[in-house]
C-alpha positions as CSV (number, residue, x, y, z in Angstrom):
1,M,0.0,22.0,-19.0
2,K,3.7,21.2,-19.2
3,P,4.9,19.1,-16.3
4,V,7.5,20.5,-13.9
5,F,9.2,17.2,-13.1
6,S,10.5,14.1,-15.0
7,N,9.9,10.5,-14.1
8,T,12.0,8.9,-17.0
9,F,14.9,9.9,-19.2
10,N,16.6,8.7,-22.4
11,V,20.3,8.8,-23.3
12,T,21.3,9.2,-27.0
13,H,24.9,9.0,-28.2
14,N,26.1,10.5,-31.4
15,K,29.5,8.8,-32.1
16,T,30.5,10.9,-35.1
17,K,30.2,14.2,-33.2
18,S,31.1,13.0,-29.6
19,E,27.9,14.3,-28.2
20,V,25.4,12.8,-25.8
21,A,21.8,14.0,-25.5
22,L,19.8,13.5,-22.3
23,T,16.0,13.8,-22.8
24,F,13.8,14.1,-19.7
25,T,10.2,13.1,-20.1
26,H,7.1,12.9,-17.8
27,V,5.2,9.7,-18.6
28,Y,1.7,9.3,-17.3
29,T,-1.7,7.7,-18.1
30,E,-4.4,10.0,-19.3
31,H,-8.0,9.0,-18.5
32,N,-11.0,10.0,-20.6
33,F,-14.4,8.9,-19.3
34,S,-17.5,8.6,-21.5
35,M,-21.0,7.4,-21.2
36,Q,-22.0,4.5,-23.5
37,S,-25.2,2.7,-23.2
38,G,-25.7,4.0,-19.7
39,Q,-22.3,2.8,-18.6
40,L,-19.3,4.8,-17.6
41,T,-16.3,3.8,-19.8
42,D,-12.7,4.7,-19.1
43,V,-10.6,5.1,-22.2
44,S,-7.0,5.5,-21.1
45,A,-3.8,6.1,-23.0
46,Q,-0.1,6.6,-22.1
47,V,1.1,10.2,-22.6
48,C,4.7,11.3,-22.9
49,D,5.4,15.0,-22.3
50,D,8.9,16.3,-22.9
51,V,10.3,18.2,-19.9
52,A,13.8,19.1,-21.1
53,S,16.8,18.1,-23.3
54,V,20.4,18.5,-22.4
55,L,23.2,18.2,-25.0
56,L,26.6,17.3,-23.6
57,T,30.0,17.4,-25.2
58,R,32.5,14.6,-24.7
59,E,34.1,16.6,-21.8
60,G,30.8,17.3,-20.2
61,T,29.8,13.6,-20.5
62,V,33.1,12.5,-18.8
63,A,32.6,15.1,-16.0
64,L,29.0,13.9,-15.4
65,A,30.1,10.2,-15.4
66,K,32.8,11.0,-12.8
67,L,30.3,12.9,-10.6
68,L,27.7,10.1,-10.8
69,Y,30.4,7.5,-10.0
70,K,31.5,9.4,-7.0
71,M,27.9,9.9,-5.7
72,V,27.0,6.2,-6.2
73,S,30.3,5.0,-4.5
74,G,29.4,7.3,-1.6
75,W,26.2,5.3,-1.2
76,G,28.2,2.1,-0.8
77,V,27.2,0.7,-4.1
78,D,30.0,-1.2,-6.0
79,L,29.6,-0.7,-9.8
80,D,32.3,-3.2,-10.7
């Protein structure tokens, strides 16, 4: 089942094309239980399911940066 929310993201920058890609991912631990020699064993593994990807142009990246700066400044956080 594809997740409906993201708990992590990645930013990738392509300098030659002035593009920025934001990839949103849901990371969780999957548990598989099995019986071995009369004991219950938990075999767990980290799973990463892609939720969405957004490709921004240079102008879109600048607009997003300005918006985020304004929001964080409104929270009273000094980024300098």
